[in-house]
DSSP file (Angstrom, degrees, kcal/mol; ACC not computed):
  #  RESIDUE AA STRUCTURE BP1 BP2  ACC     N-H-->O    O-->H-N    N-H-->O    O-->H-N    TCO  KAPPA ALPHA  PHI   PSI    X-CA   Y-CA   Z-CA
    1    1 A X              0   0    0      0, 0.0     2,-0.2     0, 0.0     0, 0.0   0.000 360.0 360.0 360.0 131.9    0.0    0.0    0.0
    2    2 A X     >  -     0   0    0      1,-0.0     4,-2.0   108,-0.0     5,-0.2  -0.547 360.0 -94.2-105.3 177.0    1.4    3.5   -0.9
    3    3 A X  H  > S+     0   0    0      1,-0.2     4,-2.5     2,-0.2     5,-0.1   0.789 121.7  50.8 -62.3 -35.8    0.5    6.8    0.5
    4    4 A X  H  > S+     0   0    0      2,-0.2     4,-3.1     1,-0.2    -1,-0.2   0.909 110.4  48.9 -69.5 -42.5   -2.1    7.6   -2.2
    5    5 A X  H  > S+     0   0    0      2,-0.2     4,-2.6     1,-0.2    -2,-0.2   0.866 111.0  52.3 -65.3 -34.5   -3.9    4.3   -1.8
    6    6 A X  H  X S+     0   0    0     -4,-2.0     4,-2.8     2,-0.2     5,-0.3   0.957 110.7  47.5 -65.3 -52.6   -4.0    5.0    2.0
    7    7 A X  H  X S+     0   0    0     -4,-2.5     4,-2.8     1,-0.2    -2,-0.2   0.940 112.3  47.9 -57.2 -45.8   -5.4    8.4    1.4
    8    8 A X  H  X S+     0   0    0     -4,-3.1     4,-2.5     1,-0.2     5,-0.2   0.960 114.4  46.9 -58.3 -47.9   -8.1    7.2   -1.0
    9    9 A X  H  X S+     0   0    0     -4,-2.6     4,-2.9     1,-0.2    -1,-0.2   0.891 111.9  48.9 -61.3 -39.1   -9.1    4.4    1.3
   10   10 A X  H  X S+     0   0    0     -4,-2.8     4,-2.6     2,-0.2    -1,-0.2   0.910 110.6  52.9 -66.2 -44.8   -9.2    6.7    4.4
   11   11 A X  H  X S+     0   0    0     -4,-2.8     4,-0.8    -5,-0.3    -2,-0.2   0.930 111.9  45.2 -51.4 -50.8  -11.4    9.2    2.4
   12   12 A X  H >< S+     0   0    0     -4,-2.5     3,-0.7    -5,-0.2    -2,-0.2   0.949 117.9  43.8 -66.0 -48.1  -13.8    6.4    1.5
   13   13 A X  H 3< S+     0   0    0     -4,-2.9    -2,-0.2     1,-0.2    -1,-0.2   0.819 108.2  56.2 -73.0 -26.8  -13.9    5.0    5.2
   14   14 A X  H 3< S+     0   0    0     -4,-2.6    -1,-0.2    -5,-0.1    -2,-0.2   0.627  79.2 107.4 -79.3 -14.3  -14.2    8.2    7.0
   15   15 A X    <<  -     0   0    0     -4,-0.8     2,-0.5    -3,-0.7    -3,-0.0  -0.418  62.6-144.4 -59.0 128.6  -17.3    9.4    5.1
   16   16 A X        -     0   0    0     -2,-0.1     2,-0.6   111,-0.0     5,-0.1  -0.892   3.3-141.7-104.0 128.5  -20.3    9.2    7.5
   17   17 A X    >   -     0   0    0     -2,-0.5     3,-0.9     3,-0.2     7,-0.2  -0.828  10.4-155.3 -89.7 116.7  -23.8    8.2    5.9
   18   18 A X  G >  S+     0   0    0     -2,-0.6     3,-0.5     1,-0.3    -1,-0.2   0.680  91.3  56.5 -68.9 -19.8  -26.4   10.5    7.8
   19   19 A X  G 3  S+     0   0    0      1,-0.2    -1,-0.3     2,-0.1     3,-0.1   0.614 111.0  40.9 -91.9 -11.0  -29.1    8.0    7.0
   20   20 A X  G <>  +     0   0    0     -3,-0.9     4,-2.0     1,-0.1     3,-0.4  -0.240  64.8 144.5-124.4  51.0  -27.3    5.1    8.7
   21   21 A X  H <> S+     0   0    0     -3,-0.5     4,-1.7     1,-0.2     5,-0.1   0.728  73.0  57.2 -63.9 -23.6  -25.8    6.6   11.8
   22   22 A X  H  > S+     0   0    0      2,-0.2     4,-1.6     1,-0.2    -1,-0.2   0.924 109.4  43.6 -67.2 -48.7  -26.4    3.4   13.8
   23   23 A X  H  > S+     0   0    0     -3,-0.4     4,-1.1     2,-0.2    -2,-0.2   0.838 113.3  51.8 -69.4 -34.9  -24.4    1.4   11.3
   24   24 A X  H  X S+     0   0    0     -4,-2.0     4,-0.8     2,-0.2     3,-0.4   0.896 106.5  54.1 -69.2 -39.7  -21.7    4.0   11.2
   25   25 A X  H >< S+     0   0    0     -4,-1.7     3,-0.6     1,-0.2     4,-0.4   0.882 109.7  48.0 -63.1 -39.4  -21.4    4.1   14.9
   26   26 A X  H 3< S+     0   0    0     -4,-1.6     4,-0.4     1,-0.2    -1,-0.2   0.726 105.6  58.8 -76.5 -17.3  -20.9    0.3   14.9
   27   27 A X  H 3X S+     0   0    0     -4,-1.1     4,-2.1    -3,-0.4    -1,-0.2   0.690  85.1  85.9 -79.4 -21.3  -18.3    0.5   12.1
   28   28 A X  H <X S+     0   0    0     -4,-0.8     4,-2.7    -3,-0.6     5,-0.2   0.882  87.9  44.4 -52.6 -54.3  -16.0    2.8   14.3
   29   29 A X  H  > S+     0   0    0     -4,-0.4     4,-2.4     1,-0.2    -1,-0.2   0.908 112.9  53.2 -63.9 -33.7  -14.1    0.1   16.2
   30   30 A X  H  > S+     0   0    0     -4,-0.4     4,-2.3     2,-0.2    -1,-0.2   0.900 112.0  45.1 -61.5 -41.5  -13.5   -1.9   13.1
   31   31 A X  H  X S+     0   0    0     -4,-2.1     4,-2.7     2,-0.2     5,-0.3   0.912 111.7  51.9 -66.2 -45.1  -12.1    1.2   11.3
   32   32 A X  H  X S+     0   0    0     -4,-2.7     4,-2.3     1,-0.2    -2,-0.2   0.906 111.0  46.6 -63.9 -38.4  -10.0    2.1   14.3
   33   33 A X  H  X S+     0   0    0     -4,-2.4     4,-2.2    -5,-0.2    -1,-0.2   0.936 111.6  54.1 -69.0 -42.7   -8.5   -1.5   14.5
   34   34 A X  H  X S+     0   0    0     -4,-2.3     4,-1.3     1,-0.2    -2,-0.2   0.936 115.8  37.1 -55.2 -49.1   -7.9   -1.4   10.6
   35   35 A X  H  X S+     0   0    0     -4,-2.7     4,-2.4     2,-0.2    -1,-0.2   0.767 112.2  57.3 -83.7 -20.7   -6.0    1.8   10.8
   36   36 A X  H  X S+     0   0    0     -4,-2.3     4,-2.6    -5,-0.3    -1,-0.2   0.871 108.6  49.9 -58.1 -41.8   -4.2    1.0   14.1
   37   37 A X  H  X S+     0   0    0     -4,-2.2     4,-1.9     1,-0.2    -2,-0.2   0.877 112.4  45.8 -72.7 -34.9   -2.9   -2.1   12.3
   38   38 A X  H  X S+     0   0    0     -4,-1.3     4,-2.3     2,-0.2    -2,-0.2   0.889 112.9  50.2 -68.6 -43.7   -1.7    0.1    9.4
   39   39 A X  H  X S+     0   0    0     -4,-2.4     4,-2.6     2,-0.2    -2,-0.2   0.937 110.5  49.7 -58.9 -48.6   -0.2    2.6   11.7
   40   40 A X  H  X S+     0   0    0     -4,-2.6     4,-2.4     1,-0.2     5,-0.2   0.921 111.4  49.7 -61.7 -44.9    1.7   -0.1   13.7
   41   41 A X  H  X S+     0   0    0     -4,-1.9     4,-2.4     1,-0.2    -1,-0.2   0.948 114.0  42.9 -60.7 -46.5    3.1   -1.7   10.5
   42   42 A X  H  X S+     0   0    0     -4,-2.3     4,-2.1     2,-0.2    69,-0.2   0.829 111.2  56.7 -68.4 -33.0    4.3    1.6    9.1
   43   43 A X  H  X S+     0   0    0     -4,-2.6     4,-1.8     2,-0.2    -1,-0.2   0.909 109.8  44.8 -67.9 -42.4    5.7    2.6   12.5
   44   44 A X  H  X S+     0   0    0     -4,-2.4     4,-2.3     1,-0.2    -2,-0.2   0.896 113.3  50.2 -71.0 -38.0    7.9   -0.6   12.6
   45   45 A X  H  X S+     0   0    0     -4,-2.4     4,-2.0    -5,-0.2    -2,-0.2   0.830 108.9  52.8 -61.5 -32.8    8.9   -0.1    9.1
   46   46 A X  H  X S+     0   0    0     -4,-2.1     4,-2.2    61,-0.2    -1,-0.2   0.898 109.8  48.2 -64.0 -43.1    9.9    3.5    9.8
   47   47 A X  H  X S+     0   0    0     -4,-1.8     4,-2.1     2,-0.2    -2,-0.2   0.871 112.6  48.3 -69.2 -36.2   12.1    2.3   12.8
   48   48 A X  H  X S+     0   0    0     -4,-2.3     4,-2.6     2,-0.2     5,-0.2   0.952 111.1  49.7 -69.2 -45.6   13.8   -0.3   10.7
   49   49 A X  H  X S+     0   0    0     -4,-2.0     4,-2.6     1,-0.2    -2,-0.2   0.885 110.2  52.5 -63.2 -38.4   14.4    2.1    7.8
   50   50 A X  H  X S+     0   0    0     -4,-2.2     4,-2.2     2,-0.2    -1,-0.2   0.944 108.6  49.4 -56.9 -47.2   15.9    4.5   10.4
   51   51 A X  H  X S+     0   0    0     -4,-2.1     4,-2.1     1,-0.2    -2,-0.2   0.864 111.1  49.8 -62.8 -40.2   18.2    1.9   11.7
   52   52 A X  H  X S+     0   0    0     -4,-2.6     4,-2.3     2,-0.2    -1,-0.2   0.887 109.7  51.4 -61.4 -38.4   19.3    1.1    8.2
   53   53 A X  H  X S+     0   0    0     -4,-2.6     4,-3.1    -5,-0.2    -2,-0.2   0.931 108.3  52.1 -64.4 -42.9   20.0    4.7    7.5
   54   54 A X  H  X S+     0   0    0     -4,-2.2     4,-2.1     2,-0.2    -1,-0.2   0.901 111.5  45.0 -61.0 -44.9   22.1    5.0   10.7
   55   55 A X  H  X S+     0   0    0     -4,-2.1     4,-2.0     2,-0.2    -1,-0.2   0.893 113.7  51.0 -72.1 -34.4   24.3    2.0    9.7
   56   56 A X  H  X S+     0   0    0     -4,-2.3     4,-2.9     2,-0.2    -2,-0.2   0.872 108.8  51.8 -60.3 -41.1   24.6    3.3    6.2
   57   57 A X  H  X S+     0   0    0     -4,-3.1     4,-2.3     2,-0.2    -2,-0.2   0.898 109.1  48.7 -62.7 -40.8   25.6    6.7    7.5
   58   58 A X  H  X S+     0   0    0     -4,-2.1     4,-2.4     2,-0.2    -2,-0.2   0.903 113.5  47.7 -67.2 -37.9   28.3    5.3    9.7
   59   59 A X  H  X S+     0   0    0     -4,-2.0     4,-2.3     2,-0.2    -2,-0.2   0.926 114.2  47.2 -62.5 -44.6   29.6    3.2    6.7
   60   60 A X  H  X S+     0   0    0     -4,-2.9     4,-2.9     1,-0.2     5,-0.2   0.910 112.2  49.0 -64.4 -37.4   29.5    6.2    4.5
   61   61 A X  H  X S+     0   0    0     -4,-2.3     4,-2.2     2,-0.2     6,-0.2   0.917 112.4  48.9 -68.9 -39.8   31.3    8.5    7.2
   62   62 A X  H  X>S+     0   0    0     -4,-2.4     5,-2.3     2,-0.2     6,-1.6   0.842 112.3  50.3 -68.9 -36.5   34.0    5.8    7.6
   63   63 A X  H  <5S+     0   0    0     -4,-2.3     3,-0.5     4,-0.2    -2,-0.2   0.943 116.1  38.5 -70.7 -47.6   34.4    5.6    3.9
   64   64 A X  H  <5S+     0   0    0     -4,-2.9    18,-0.5     1,-0.2    -2,-0.2   0.833 114.4  53.5 -68.7 -32.7   34.7    9.4    3.3
   65   65 A X  H  <5S-     0   0    0     -4,-2.2    -1,-0.2    -5,-0.2    -2,-0.2   0.639 113.7-116.3 -79.3 -14.8   36.8   10.0    6.4
   66   66 A X  T  <5S+     0   0    0     -4,-0.8    -3,-0.2    -3,-0.5    -4,-0.1   0.654  86.7 112.0  83.8  24.8   39.4    7.3    5.3
   67   67 A X      < +     0   0    0     -5,-2.3    -4,-0.2    -6,-0.2    -5,-0.1   0.456  43.7 109.7-105.4  -6.4   38.7    5.1    8.1
   68   68 A X  S    S-     0   0    0     -6,-1.6     2,-0.1     1,-0.1     5,-0.1  -0.193  81.3 -87.5 -62.1 155.8   37.0    2.3    6.2
   69   69 A X    >>  -     0   0    0      1,-0.1     3,-2.1     3,-0.0     4,-0.9  -0.384  37.9-113.2 -66.2 148.0   38.7   -1.1    5.8
   70   70 A X  H 3> S+     0   0    0      1,-0.3     4,-1.7     2,-0.2     3,-0.3   0.809 114.3  66.3 -49.0 -33.3   41.1   -1.5    2.8
   71   71 A X  H 3> S+     0   0    0      1,-0.2     4,-1.5     2,-0.2    -1,-0.3   0.784  97.0  53.2 -60.1 -31.6   38.7   -4.0    1.2
   72   72 A X  H <> S+     0   0    0     -3,-2.1     4,-2.3     2,-0.2    -1,-0.2   0.852 108.6  49.6 -75.8 -35.3   36.0   -1.3    0.8
   73   73 A X  H  < S+     0   0    0     -4,-0.9    -2,-0.2    -3,-0.3    -1,-0.2   0.786 106.1  57.0 -73.2 -27.8   38.5    1.0   -1.1
   74   74 A X  H  < S+     0   0    0     -4,-1.7     3,-0.4     1,-0.2    -2,-0.2   0.932 112.4  42.0 -64.8 -45.2   39.5   -1.8   -3.4
   75   75 A X  H  < S+     0   0    0     -4,-1.5     2,-0.4     1,-0.3    -2,-0.2   0.927 134.8  15.3 -66.0 -45.9   35.9   -2.2   -4.4
   76   76 A X  S  < S-     0   0    0     -4,-2.3    -1,-0.3    -5,-0.1    -2,-0.1  -0.811  84.4-147.0-133.5  91.7   35.2    1.4   -4.7
   77   77 A X        -     0   0    0     -2,-0.4     2,-0.3    -3,-0.4    -3,-0.1  -0.220  16.7-178.9 -65.8 145.2   38.2    3.6   -4.8
   78   78 A X        +     0   0    0     -5,-0.1    -1,-0.0     1,-0.1    -2,-0.0  -0.858   3.8 176.6-144.6 101.6   38.1    7.1   -3.3
   79   79 A X        +     0   0    0     -2,-0.3     2,-0.2     2,-0.1    -1,-0.1   0.466  44.3 107.0 -96.7   0.9   41.4    8.9   -3.8
   80   80 A X        -     0   0    0      1,-0.0     2,-0.6     2,-0.0    -2,-0.0  -0.515  61.5-141.5 -76.2 146.1   40.4   12.3   -2.2
   81   81 A X        -     0   0    0     -2,-0.2     2,-0.4   -15,-0.0   -16,-0.1  -0.949  25.6-158.8-100.5 108.4   41.7   13.5    1.2
   82   82 A X        -     0   0    0     -2,-0.6     2,-0.1   -18,-0.5     5,-0.1  -0.764  11.4-128.9 -97.0 136.7   38.7   15.2    2.8
   83   83 A X    >>  -     0   0    0     -2,-0.4     4,-0.7     1,-0.1     3,-0.6  -0.384  25.8-114.9 -72.3 152.6   39.0   17.7    5.6
   84   84 A X  G >4 S+     0   0    0      1,-0.2     3,-0.6     2,-0.2     4,-0.5   0.847 117.1  55.2 -57.1 -36.7   36.9   17.1    8.6
   85   85 A X  G 34 S+     0   0    0      1,-0.2     4,-0.3     2,-0.1     3,-0.3   0.797 109.0  48.8 -71.4 -24.6   34.9   20.3    8.0
   86   86 A X  G <> S+     0   0    0     -3,-0.6     4,-1.5     1,-0.2     3,-0.4   0.581  84.5  90.4 -85.1  -8.8   34.0   19.1    4.4
   87   87 A X  H <X S+     0   0    0     -4,-0.7     4,-2.5    -3,-0.6     5,-0.2   0.876  83.1  55.0 -62.5 -40.5   32.9   15.6    5.5
   88   88 A X  H  > S+     0   0    0     -4,-0.5     4,-2.4    -3,-0.3    -1,-0.2   0.884 103.4  54.7 -59.2 -36.0   29.2   16.8    5.9
   89   89 A X  H  > S+     0   0    0     -3,-0.4     4,-0.8    -4,-0.3    -1,-0.2   0.925 111.3  44.6 -64.6 -38.6   29.0   18.1    2.4
   90   90 A X  H >< S+     0   0    0     -4,-1.5     3,-0.6     1,-0.2    -2,-0.2   0.928 114.6  49.2 -66.5 -43.5   30.1   14.7    1.1
   91   91 A X  H >< S+     0   0    0     -4,-2.5     3,-1.0     1,-0.3    -2,-0.2   0.871 110.3  50.1 -65.8 -38.9   27.7   12.8    3.4
   92   92 A X  H 3< S+     0   0    0     -4,-2.4    -1,-0.3     1,-0.3    -2,-0.2   0.646 113.8  45.8 -83.9 -11.4   24.6   15.1    2.5
   93   93 A X  T << S+     0   0    0     -4,-0.8     2,-0.3    -3,-0.6    -1,-0.3   0.309  79.0 121.4-113.0  16.1   25.2   14.6   -1.1
   94   94 A X    <>  -     0   0    0     -3,-1.0     4,-2.5    -4,-0.2     5,-0.1  -0.587  58.0-144.9 -72.7 130.3   25.8   10.8   -1.1
   95   95 A X  H  > S+     0   0    0     -2,-0.3     4,-2.9     1,-0.2     5,-0.2   0.924  98.2  51.9 -69.0 -38.1   23.1    9.3   -3.4
   96   96 A X  H  > S+     0   0    0      1,-0.2     4,-1.6     2,-0.2    -1,-0.2   0.883 111.9  46.7 -67.6 -31.2   22.8    6.1   -1.2
   97   97 A X  H  > S+     0   0    0      2,-0.2     4,-2.6     1,-0.2    -1,-0.2   0.898 111.3  52.5 -70.9 -41.5   22.3    8.3    1.9
   98   98 A X  H  X S+     0   0    0     -4,-2.5     4,-2.7     2,-0.2    -2,-0.2   0.943 110.6  45.3 -56.3 -49.9   19.8   10.4    0.1
   99   99 A X  H  X S+     0   0    0     -4,-2.9     4,-1.8     1,-0.2    -1,-0.2   0.868 112.5  52.3 -69.5 -32.0   17.7    7.5   -1.1
  100  100 A X  H  X S+     0   0    0     -4,-1.6     4,-2.2    -5,-0.2    -1,-0.2   0.878 109.0  50.1 -61.6 -42.2   17.9    6.0    2.4
  101  101 A X  H  X S+     0   0    0     -4,-2.6     4,-2.8     1,-0.2    -2,-0.2   0.917 108.1  53.0 -65.0 -42.7   16.7    9.3    3.9
  102  102 A X  H  X S+     0   0    0     -4,-2.7     4,-2.6     2,-0.2    -1,-0.2   0.890 108.0  51.3 -58.5 -39.6   13.7    9.4    1.4
  103  103 A X  H  X S+     0   0    0     -4,-1.8     4,-2.9     2,-0.2     5,-0.3   0.944 111.5  46.2 -62.1 -47.9   12.7    5.9    2.5
  104  104 A X  H  X S+     0   0    0     -4,-2.2     4,-2.5   -55,-0.2    -2,-0.2   0.960 114.8  49.0 -60.8 -46.5   12.8    7.0    6.2
  105  105 A X  H  X S+     0   0    0     -4,-2.8     4,-1.8     1,-0.2    -2,-0.2   0.922 111.8  48.8 -58.5 -48.8   10.8   10.1    5.3
  106  106 A X  H  X S+     0   0    0     -4,-2.6     4,-2.5     1,-0.2    -1,-0.2   0.890 111.2  47.3 -51.6 -51.8    8.3    8.1    3.3
  107  107 A X  H  X S+     0   0    0     -4,-2.9     4,-2.4     1,-0.2    -1,-0.2   0.913 113.5  49.9 -66.9 -36.0    7.7    5.6    6.1
  108  108 A X  H  X S+     0   0    0     -4,-2.5     4,-2.1    -5,-0.3    -2,-0.2   0.832 108.9  51.7 -72.0 -24.7    7.4    8.5    8.6
  109  109 A X  H  X S+     0   0    0     -4,-1.8     4,-2.4    -5,-0.2    -2,-0.2   0.937 112.6  47.3 -76.9 -44.1    4.8   10.3    6.3
  110  110 A X  H  X S+     0   0    0     -4,-2.5     4,-2.5     2,-0.2     5,-0.2   0.920 112.7  48.3 -57.0 -46.4    2.8    7.0    6.1
  111  111 A X  H  X S+     0   0    0     -4,-2.4     4,-2.2   -69,-0.2    -1,-0.2   0.920 112.6  47.6 -62.8 -47.0    2.9    6.5    9.8
  112  112 A X  H  X S+     0   0    0     -4,-2.1     4,-2.2    -5,-0.2    -2,-0.2   0.900 112.6  49.9 -61.0 -43.5    1.8   10.2   10.5
  113  113 A X  H  X S+     0   0    0     -4,-2.4     4,-1.5     2,-0.2    -2,-0.2   0.916 111.5  47.3 -68.1 -44.6   -1.0    9.9    8.0
  114  114 A X  H  X S+     0   0    0     -4,-2.5     4,-2.1     2,-0.2    -2,-0.2   0.897 112.1  51.9 -63.3 -43.9   -2.2    6.5    9.6
  115  115 A X  H  X S+     0   0    0     -4,-2.2     4,-2.3     1,-0.2    -1,-0.2   0.921 109.3  48.5 -64.3 -44.5   -2.0    8.1   13.1
  116  116 A X  H  X S+     0   0    0     -4,-2.2     4,-2.3     1,-0.2    -1,-0.2   0.795 108.0  53.4 -71.6 -21.7   -4.0   11.1   12.1
  117  117 A X  H  X S+     0   0    0     -4,-1.5     4,-2.7     2,-0.2    -1,-0.2   0.953 107.9  52.5 -68.0 -49.4   -6.7    8.9   10.6
  118  118 A X  H  X S+     0   0    0     -4,-2.1     4,-1.9     1,-0.2    -2,-0.2   0.891 109.0  50.4 -46.4 -48.5   -6.8    7.0   14.0
  119  119 A X  H  X S+     0   0    0     -4,-2.3     4,-1.7     2,-0.2    -1,-0.2   0.945 111.1  48.9 -58.5 -49.9   -7.4   10.4   15.7
  120  120 A X  H  X S+     0   0    0     -4,-2.3     4,-0.7     1,-0.3    -2,-0.2   0.907 109.2  50.9 -61.9 -38.7  -10.1   11.2   13.3
  121  121 A X  H >X S+     0   0    0     -4,-2.7     3,-0.6     1,-0.2     4,-0.6   0.854 105.6  56.1 -64.1 -32.7  -11.8    7.9   13.9
  122  122 A X  H >< S+     0   0    0     -4,-1.9     3,-0.5     1,-0.2     4,-0.3   0.865 109.3  47.6 -63.0 -38.6  -11.6    8.5   17.6
  123  123 A X  H 3X S+     0   0    0     -4,-1.7     4,-1.9     1,-0.2     3,-0.4   0.493  90.2  86.3 -73.4 -13.1  -13.6   11.8   16.9
  124  124 A X  H <X S+     0   0    0     -4,-0.7     4,-2.6    -3,-0.6     5,-0.3   0.899  82.6  57.0 -60.9 -42.4  -16.0   10.0   14.7
  125  125 A X  H <X S+     0   0    0     -4,-0.6     4,-2.2    -3,-0.5    -1,-0.2   0.868 106.1  49.0 -60.9 -37.6  -18.1    9.0   17.7
  126  126 A X  H  > S+     0   0    0     -3,-0.4     4,-2.8    -4,-0.3    -1,-0.2   0.887 111.9  50.9 -68.1 -38.4  -18.5   12.8   18.7
  127  127 A X  H  X S+     0   0    0     -4,-1.9     4,-1.9     1,-0.2    -2,-0.2   0.913 110.7  47.5 -69.1 -38.0  -19.5   13.6   15.0
  128  128 A X  H  X S+     0   0    0     -4,-2.6     4,-2.5     2,-0.2    -1,-0.2   0.900 112.2  49.3 -72.5 -37.4  -22.1   10.9   14.9
  129  129 A X  H  X S+     0   0    0     -4,-2.2     4,-2.8    -5,-0.3     5,-0.2   0.954 110.6  50.9 -62.4 -43.9  -23.6   12.0   18.3
  130  130 A X  H  X S+     0   0    0     -4,-2.8     4,-2.4     2,-0.2    -2,-0.2   0.915 110.2  50.6 -55.1 -45.5  -23.7   15.6   17.0
  131  131 A X  H  X S+     0   0    0     -4,-1.9     4,-2.1     2,-0.2    -1,-0.2   0.904 111.1  47.1 -58.6 -47.1  -25.6   14.4   13.9
  132  132 A X  H  X S+     0   0    0     -4,-2.5     4,-2.5     1,-0.2    -2,-0.2   0.916 112.9  50.2 -60.9 -45.6  -28.1   12.4   16.0
  133  133 A X  H  X S+     0   0    0     -4,-2.8     4,-2.4     1,-0.2    -2,-0.2   0.862 109.7  50.3 -65.5 -37.0  -28.6   15.5   18.2
  134  134 A X  H  X S+     0   0    0     -4,-2.4     4,-2.6    -5,-0.2    -1,-0.2   0.878 111.1  49.3 -69.5 -35.8  -29.1   17.7   15.2
  135  135 A X  H  X S+     0   0    0     -4,-2.1     4,-2.8     2,-0.2     5,-0.2   0.934 110.6  49.9 -63.8 -44.6  -31.7   15.3   13.8
  136  136 A X  H  X S+     0   0    0     -4,-2.5     4,-2.8     1,-0.2    -2,-0.2   0.913 111.6  48.7 -59.2 -44.1  -33.5   15.2   17.2
  137  137 A X  H  X S+     0   0    0     -4,-2.4     4,-2.6     2,-0.2     5,-0.2   0.917 112.1  48.6 -68.0 -42.4  -33.5   19.1   17.3
  138  138 A X  H  X S+     0   0    0     -4,-2.6     4,-2.2     2,-0.2    -1,-0.2   0.875 113.7  46.8 -64.0 -39.4  -34.8   19.3   13.7
  139  139 A X  H  X S+     0   0    0     -4,-2.8     4,-2.6     2,-0.2    -2,-0.2   0.925 113.4  48.4 -70.0 -42.1  -37.5   16.8   14.4
  140  140 A X  H  X S+     0   0    0     -4,-2.8     4,-2.3    -5,-0.2    -2,-0.2   0.909 113.5  46.9 -59.7 -44.0  -38.4   18.5   17.6
  141  141 A X  H  X S+     0   0    0     -4,-2.6     4,-2.3     2,-0.2    -1,-0.2   0.882 112.0  50.0 -66.0 -40.2  -38.6   21.9   15.9
  142  142 A X  H  X S+     0   0    0     -4,-2.2     4,-2.8    -5,-0.2    -2,-0.2   0.935 111.2  50.5 -65.4 -40.7  -40.6   20.5   13.1
  143  143 A X  H  X S+     0   0    0     -4,-2.6     4,-1.5     1,-0.2    -2,-0.2   0.876 111.9  46.6 -66.5 -36.2  -43.0   19.0   15.7
  144  144 A X  H  X S+     0   0    0     -4,-2.3     4,-2.2    -5,-0.2    -1,-0.2   0.888 110.8  52.9 -69.4 -34.1  -43.4   22.2   17.5
  145  145 A X  H  X S+     0   0    0     -4,-2.3     4,-2.5     1,-0.2    -2,-0.2   0.944 111.6  47.0 -66.2 -46.8  -43.9   24.1   14.2
  146  146 A X  H  X S+     0   0    0     -4,-2.8     4,-1.4     1,-0.2    -1,-0.2   0.825 110.2  50.9 -64.6 -32.3  -46.7   21.7   13.3
  147  147 A X  H  X S+     0   0    0     -4,-1.5     4,-1.7     2,-0.2    -1,-0.2   0.846 109.8  50.5 -78.4 -33.4  -48.3   21.9   16.7
  148  148 A X  H  X S+     0   0    0     -4,-2.2     4,-2.1     2,-0.2     5,-0.2   0.927 109.7  51.3 -69.2 -41.9  -48.3   25.8   16.5
  149  149 A X  H  X S+     0   0    0     -4,-2.5     4,-1.9     1,-0.2    -2,-0.2   0.856 109.8  50.4 -64.5 -32.2  -49.9   25.6   13.0
  150  150 A X  H  X S+     0   0    0     -4,-1.4     4,-2.1     2,-0.2    -1,-0.2   0.903 110.5  48.3 -65.0 -44.2  -52.6   23.4   14.2
  151  151 A X  H  X S+     0   0    0     -4,-1.7     4,-1.3     1,-0.2    -2,-0.2   0.823 113.0  47.0 -69.9 -32.3  -53.3   25.7   17.1
  152  152 A X  H  < S+     0   0    0     -4,-2.1    -1,-0.2     2,-0.2    -2,-0.2   0.807 111.3  51.7 -80.5 -29.8  -53.5   28.7   14.9
  153  153 A X  H  < S+     0   0    0     -4,-1.9    -2,-0.2    -5,-0.2    -1,-0.2   0.902 108.2  54.1 -71.3 -34.2  -55.7   26.9   12.3
  154  154 A X  H  <        0   0    0     -4,-2.1    -2,-0.2     1,-0.3    -1,-0.2   0.937 360.0 360.0 -65.7 -40.9  -58.1   25.9   15.2
  155  155 A X     <        0   0    0     -4,-1.3    -1,-0.3    -5,-0.2    -2,-0.2   0.539 360.0 360.0 -67.0 360.0  -58.4   29.5   16.3
């Protein structure tokens, strides 16, 4: 599942049918469980991606600072001598680190979106209650209106 699919599914799931508020209320725990499962999965993937990024960052730091084992330089030669102050520039522009960072950011975005959907589902009960109260108010107002009209017609 990618972010766009998650957004489309959440948009579909979060709609409340005003004609079936009882069914919508009963769907709330199912929806919460569904998105909590998604959130947990992406949270774990995010932590894994962050760990992979940190390991890669250390390896790249060793590589650019000249402290990597000689076998690494035999596979991928690097003949420049980099000053300590220039090391962040090389690390920030390394393609492998950039890809790994994008992966971490993507997982964090999925995790954040799923968490926000869970919060929205938690508020769903209040939204359904407000819709029910509004319907009661309208029915009561309509009933009072009819009662007044009958009273006026009788006079």
